[in-house]
N, C-alpha and C positions, 0 to 999 in steps of 0.2 A: 071443472065443469066439462061435461061431455056435450058434443054437438049432436043433434040440434038442441038449442035451448031457447027459452022465451026471453024477450027483452027484460021482463020483470025479474026473472031469475038472475040475470046478469047484474041488474041494478041492485038487487037485494044482496048479492055476493059482494059487490063493490062497497055498499053501505056497511056491511058487517066488517069488511077489511078496514075501512076508514075508522070505524068505532074501536076496533082492536088497536089500531095505531094510535088513536087519541089516548086510550087508556095507558098504553105503553109509554107514550111521551109524558103523561102526567105522573106515572110511577117513577120514571127516570128522573124527572124534575124534582120530585119529592126526595128521592134518594140523594141526589146531588145537593139539595138544600141541607139534608142531615149531615152529609160528609163535610160540607162547608162549615156548618156549626161546630161539628166535632173538631175540625182542624183549628178552629179559633180558640179552643179551650186550652188552658194552661196544663202542664203535665200533671199537676195535682188534681185539677178538675177532671182530666181524662181518667186518672186512676179511680177517683170516686165514682165517676159515671159507669165505668166498667163493673165495679162492685155492685152498684145499685141495680144495673141491668141484670146482673147474675143473681139478684135477690138475696144478697148478703144481709144479715141483720144490721141495723144501724150501728151498733157498737163495733162491728167488724169493718164497717165502711169508713169510719172516722168522722161521722157526722153526729150531730145532736139534733134533737127536734127543733131547737131554737135556731140552728143555722140553716134550716130549710125554708125556702120561700114558695114552695108549691106543696100540693098534697103529699105528705111524706110517706116513705116506705113502711112506716109502722102502722099505717091505717089498715082497717079491715080489708078494703078493696085491694090494697097492695099485697097483703098476706094471701088473700084468696087467689090472686093472679099468680103469685109465685108457687103456691101449692099445685095449681093446675098445670104448670109448665115444667 
């Protein structure tokens, strides 16, 4: 900010900076949570996770539809997401 400035302009700039900092803290916390979860996986689970994230077909990942406990990568939403990325 350049001088002279109004008090409201200074308060607005501080508020924006605080909001950016809050978002950054939230994002860093989310990333740390993901890292912690990934670190807790077994080597086999990590290998499967890497293949799933890379959009490998189920038969190349080493999973079957029966072994999945969440919406599985063979769903239309998964296929659409993988095609778009």
